[in-house]
C-alpha positions in Angstrom: 107.0 83.5 12.3 103.7 82.9 14.1 103.3 83.9 17.7 103.5 81.3 20.4 100.7 78.8 20.4 100.4 79.3 24.1 98.3 82.3 23.4 95.5 80.3 21.8 92.3 79.5 23.6 90.5 76.2 22.9 86.8 76.5 22.1 84.2 76.3 24.8 81.9 74.3 22.5 79.1 73.7 24.9 75.9 75.3 23.8 73.5 73.8 26.3 70.0 75.0 25.7 68.7 77.8 28.0 65.9 75.6 29.1 68.1 72.7 30.2 68.3 72.4 34.0 71.7 72.6 35.6 71.0 71.2 39.1 69.0 68.6 40.9 67.3 69.8 44.1 68.3 67.8 47.1 66.7 70.0 49.8 64.5 73.1 49.8 62.5 75.2 52.3 61.2 78.7 52.3 64.7 80.3 52.2 67.2 77.5 51.6 68.2 75.3 48.7 70.8 72.5 48.3 71.4 71.2 44.8 73.5 68.5 43.2 75.1 69.7 40.0 76.2 67.6 37.0 77.6 68.7 33.7 79.2 66.3 31.2 80.4 66.4 27.6 82.0 64.0 25.1 83.3 64.7 21.7 84.6 62.7 18.7 86.9 64.6 16.3 88.7 64.0 13.0 90.9 66.3 10.9 92.3 65.3 7.5 95.2 67.7 8.0 97.6 68.5 10.9 99.0 71.9 11.9 102.5 73.1 13.0 101.7 75.1 16.1 103.1 72.7 18.7 106.0 71.5 16.5 105.2 67.9 17.5 103.1 66.7 14.5 104.0 65.6 11.0 101.9 65.8 7.8 98.8 63.6 8.0 95.5 63.4 9.8 94.4 63.2 13.5 91.5 61.4 15.2 90.8 61.8 18.8 88.2 62.0 21.6 87.6 64.3 24.5 85.4 64.2 27.5 84.7 65.7 30.9 82.3 65.4 33.8 81.8 68.2 36.4 80.0 67.2 39.6 79.3 68.6 43.1 77.0 70.7 45.2 75.6 74.3 45.2 73.5 76.1 47.8 71.8 79.3 48.8 70.6 80.3 52.2 68.5 83.3 53.3 69.9 85.2 56.2 66.7 86.4 57.9 66.4 89.7 56.1 70.2 90.2 55.8 70.6 89.0 52.3 71.4 85.6 50.9 74.5 83.5 51.2 75.5 81.2 48.3 78.3 79.0 47.1 79.4 75.9 45.2 82.0 73.2 45.2 82.6 71.0 42.1 85.1 68.5 41.0 86.0 68.0 37.3 87.4 64.9 35.7 88.6 65.2 32.1 90.6 63.3 29.5 91.7 63.1 25.8 92.1 59.8 23.9 93.5 58.8 20.5 96.0 60.9 18.5 95.4 64.2 20.4 94.2 67.4 18.6 95.2 68.5 15.1 97.6 71.2 16.4 99.4 68.8 18.7 98.6 70.6 21.9 97.4 67.3 23.4 98.7 63.8 22.7 95.8 61.6 23.8 97.2 60.5 27.2 95.8 63.4 29.4 93.7 62.4 32.4 93.1 64.6 35.5 90.6 65.1 38.3 90.7 68.4 40.2 88.5 71.0 41.9 86.9 73.3 39.3 84.5 75.5 41.4 85.0 76.4 45.1 83.5 79.8 46.0 81.3 81.6 48.5 79.2 84.7 48.0 76.6 87.0 49.5 73.7 88.9 47.7 72.0 91.8 49.3 68.3 91.0 48.4 66.4 94.2 49.2 68.8 95.8 51.7 70.0 98.5 49.2 66.8 99.4 47.4 68.3 102.2 45.2 70.6 99.6 43.7 67.8 97.2 42.9 67.2 93.6 44.0 70.5 91.9 44.9 72.1 95.3 44.0 75.3 94.2 46.0 76.8 90.9 45.2 80.1 89.9 46.8 81.9 86.6 46.0 85.3 85.1 46.3 87.1 81.8 45.6 87.6 79.7 42.5 84.9 80.5 39.9 84.2 81.3 36.2 84.1 85.0 35.3 82.7 86.5 32.0 82.9 90.2 30.9 80.6 91.4 28.2 80.3 88.8 25.4 83.7 87.3 26.1 85.7 89.4 23.7 88.3 90.0 26.4 87.4 87.7 29.3 85.3 84.5 29.2 86.8 82.3 31.9 90.3 80.8 32.2 89.5 78.4 29.4 92.9 77.6 27.8 93.3 73.8 28.3 96.6 72.7 26.9 97.7 69.0 27.1 101.0 67.2 27.2 102.0 68.2 23.6 104.0 71.2 24.6 107.2 71.6 26.7 107.1 68.0 27.9 103.7 68.5 29.5 104.6 71.7 31.5 101.4 73.3 30.4 99.1 70.3 30.8 95.7 70.9 32.4 94.4 67.4 32.0 92.8 67.0 28.6 89.7 68.2 26.7 91.5 71.0 24.8 88.6 71.7 22.4 85.9 71.3 25.0 87.7 73.7 27.3 86.7 71.7 30.3 88.4 73.9 32.9 87.2 77.6 32.9 87.4 78.8 36.5 90.0 81.4 37.7 91.9 80.0 40.6 91.5 83.0 42.9 88.9 85.7 42.6 87.3 88.6 44.6 84.3 90.1 42.9 82.0 93.0 43.8 79.0 93.5 41.6 76.9 96.7 42.1 73.5 97.3 40.6 70.6 95.3 39.5 69.6 93.8 36.1 68.6 97.2 34.6 70.0 100.7 34.6 73.5 101.5 35.7 75.7 98.7 37.1 79.4 98.0 37.8 81.8 95.2 38.5 85.1 95.4 40.4 87.2 92.3 40.3 90.6 90.8 41.2 91.4 87.7 39.2 94.3 85.3 39.5 95.0 82.5 37.0 96.9 79.3 37.9 97.1 78.4 34.2 100.7 78.1 33.0 99.7 78.6 29.4 98.3 82.0 30.5 101.6 82.7 32.4 99.5 82.6 35.7 98.3 86.1 35.0 97.0 88.3 37.8 94.7 91.3 36.9 92.3 93.9 38.2 89.1 94.4 36.2 86.5 97.2 36.4 83.3 97.6 34.3 80.6 100.3 34.0 77.4 99.4 32.1 74.0 100.8 31.3 71.4 98.0 30.7 68.2 98.9 29.0 65.6 97.0 26.9 67.1 98.4 23.7 70.6 97.3 24.5 73.6 97.5 26.8 76.5 99.9 26.6 79.6 99.2 28.7 83.2 100.3 29.5 85.8 97.8 30.6 89.2 98.5 32.2 91.8 95.7 32.8 95.2 96.1 34.4 97.3 93.0 34.3 99.7 93.3 37.2 101.7 90.1 37.5 102.8 87.0 35.6 105.1 84.0 36.1 107.9 84.9 33.6 109.2 81.3 33.3 105.9 80.3 31.5 105.3 83.5 29.6 105.7 83.9 25.8 107.3 87.1 24.6 103.9 88.6 24.0 102.7 87.6 27.5 105.8 89.3 29.1 104.1 92.6 28.2 101.2 91.7 30.5 103.1 92.9 33.6 101.8 96.4 33.8 99.7 96.3 30.6 96.4 98.3 30.6 93.4 97.4 28.4 90.5 99.7 27.8 87.3 98.8 25.8 84.0 100.3 24.8 81.2 97.9 23.9 77.6 97.8 23.0 75.0 95.2 22.1 71.2 95.1 21.6 68.5 95.7 19.1 68.1 99.5 19.3 64.4 99.0 19.9 63.8 97.0 16.7 62.5 93.6 17.5 64.3 91.5 14.8 67.5 93.4 14.8 70.8 92.5 16.5 73.7 94.9 16.7 77.0 94.4 18.6 80.5 95.9 18.6 83.5 96.5 20.8 86.8 98.4 20.5 89.7 97.5 22.8 93.0 99.3 23.1 96.1 98.0 24.9 98.7 100.2 26.5 101.8 98.1 26.8 104.7 99.0 29.1 107.6 98.2 26.7 106.0 97.9 23.3 103.8 99.8 20.9 100.1 100.0 21.7 97.8 97.5 20.1 94.0 97.3 19.4 91.2 95.1 18.3 87.6 95.8 17.3 84.5 94.3 15.6 81.2 95.4 14.3 78.3 92.9 13.8 74.7 93.1 12.6 72.1 90.4 12.3 68.4 90.1 11.4 65.8 87.5 12.4 63.1 86.9 9.8 60.5 86.2 12.5 57.5 85.8 10.2 59.3 83.4 7.7 59.3 79.6 7.8 62.0 78.2 10.2 62.7 81.9 11.4 66.0 82.3 9.6 68.7 84.5 11.2 71.4 86.1 9.1 74.4 88.0 10.3 77.6 89.7 9.2 80.7 90.6 11.3 83.9 92.4 10.5 86.7 92.1 13.0 90.3 93.4 13.1 93.1 92.5 15.5 96.5 94.3 15.3 99.8 92.6 14.8 100.7 92.0 18.4 97.3 92.3 20.1 97.1 90.1 23.2 93.9 88.2 23.1 93.9 87.8 27.0 91.1 85.4 28.1 88.6 85.4 25.3 86.0 82.5 25.1 82.8 81.2 23.5 79.8 83.1 24.7 77.2 83.4 21.9 77.7 80.1 20.1 80.0 79.0 17.2 82.1 81.9 15.9 82.4 83.9 19.1 85.2 84.2 19.7 86.7 81.1 18.0 86.4 82.2 14.4 86.2 79.0 12.5 86.4 75.5 14.0 89.6 74.7 12.3 91.2 78.1 12.1 90.0 79.2 15.6 91.4 76.0 17.3 94.2 74.5 15.3 95.4 76.5 12.3 95.1 80.2 13.2 94.9 83.3 13.0 93.6 83.0 16.6 92.3 86.6 16.7 95.7 88.3 16.2 97.4 90.0 13.3 94.3 89.5 11.1 91.2 90.9 9.5 88.3 88.5 9.6 85.0 88.6 7.8 82.1 86.3 9.0 78.7 85.6 7.4 76.3 83.4 9.3 72.9 81.7 8.7 70.8 79.8 11.2 67.3 78.3 10.9 65.0 76.4 13.3 63.1 73.6 11.5 61.7 72.4 14.8 61.5 73.8 18.4 64.4 71.5 19.5 66.5 71.7 16.3 68.8 74.5 14.9 70.8 74.2 11.7 73.5 76.7 10.9 76.2 77.7 8.4 79.2 80.0 9.0 81.7 81.4 6.4 85.0 83.0 7.5 87.5 84.9 5.4 91.0 85.4 6.9 93.3 88.2 5.8 96.7 88.5 7.5 97.9 92.0 8.3 101.7 91.4 8.6 102.7 88.3 6.7 106.3 88.4 8.0 104.8 87.1 11.3 103.2 84.2 9.5 100.5 83.8 6.8 97.1 82.6 7.9 95.2 83.8 4.8 92.4 81.5 3.8 88.7 80.7 4.3 86.5 78.3 6.1 82.9 77.0 5.9 81.3 75.3 9.0 78.0 73.5 8.8 76.4 72.4 12.1 73.3 71.3 13.9 72.1 71.7 17.5 69.7 69.0 18.4 68.2 69.3 21.9 67.1 65.7 22.3 65.4 66.3 25.6 65.9 68.4 28.7 69.1 66.6 29.6 70.9 65.8 26.3 72.1 68.0 23.4 73.8 66.5 20.3 75.9 68.8 18.0 77.4 67.5 14.7 79.6 69.8 12.7 81.6 69.6 9.4 84.2 72.2 8.6 85.8 72.8 5.2 89.0 74.8 5.6 91.2 76.1 2.8 94.5 77.8 3.7 96.4 79.9 1.1 99.8 78.7 2.3 101.3 75.5 3.7 103.6 75.5 6.7 106.6 75.3 4.4 105.5 78.6 2.8 104.7 80.6 5.9 101.3 79.1 6.8 100.5 76.4 9.4 99.1 73.4 7.6 101.7 70.6 7.4 102.9 69.3 4.0 100.4 71.1 1.8 97.7 73.7 1.4 95.0 71.3 0.4 91.4 71.6 1.5 90.9 70.1 5.0 87.6 68.4 5.7 87.1 68.4 9.5 84.3 66.7 11.5 83.2 66.6 15.1 80.3 65.2 17.0 79.5 66.5 20.5 77.2 65.2 23.2 76.4 67.5 26.2 74.3 66.5 29.2 73.4 67.8 32.6 70.7 68.1 35.2 
């Protein structure tokens, strides 16, 4: 039997270009800035097949739409040689329309407006010179937190709708777009600059029922250099709300997670290397682990500058995926747009191989293809064997609009009736989505 769908994270599918502005300046002087912020996304989705994770759907197809808009203010203020104060406050309105997603986590009636960001912070400027510029950064409040490349923590981005438990886990729509990402309560101390040794000490509290309202302490130690970054991460989850926890999430109360990670080019211009190993020490169950190794190469002198990559990842049978998210584009860490969001294996009980290709025919256009092969470790827990091909484009129309069409072709080995998750058959599923992302 497959593990609870409450462990799944919907994809943060927003790959806004690095050059796109994220704020509109309302006021500025020599040491102060006040900005209006706006971020919006809308997506149109269709899946030829449905999946059994919620227990709500029947065999057939699903068509739906998702959207959100985040809006508010941010500021920073110099403190006359005593560092810089900063903060933000943003509301977020989201919704889902139509049938709801292909796994049934949403039903198309979700609509909510709530605060997303509400935090204050202080940066040290040049007060602690040995630690570098802004070598001390202290913040607290409701904010998004990312550790490494999101393998363990990339925001509180699980956005369930009304399709489970009579809406007990509903966060207001936009399951795929992962509209809400901020942890409800945080206290974060960052030490060190942008190079050399640096560290983070954090307390994070989720108000997400689908994450059992997990509370945790996080510590990192990293060395950042031009050739790459090497880092250690320690996470101790200390409290959950048991009434919302799945059997796997019950082990979070007292669970310790350790990881070693590295990413960079090792001093070779066109090379990309990345990897991480995570081990979980559970209080009442066997230890679990997960790891990946990835290599990529950019053909910088070739036409359209092709980039090719290969990654192998393995997640043990009862590995807890915690708060993983999307940090480096499609495939990290939602491995397959159909499998990673609706069908499984959801980065647990599986070995996954991924091959990627990306080209840039124009300065504002990227075209990509991803192949995923899924191999279940323990099929008594459910069979998510299969493969998927995703073809996509990222068109940065202008500084304020990005359009991203995608077609996915997913082939499961088994239907839901034979241990898989696809309802009624194991036919090939042709999936399509079209995303619009804007901001200023």
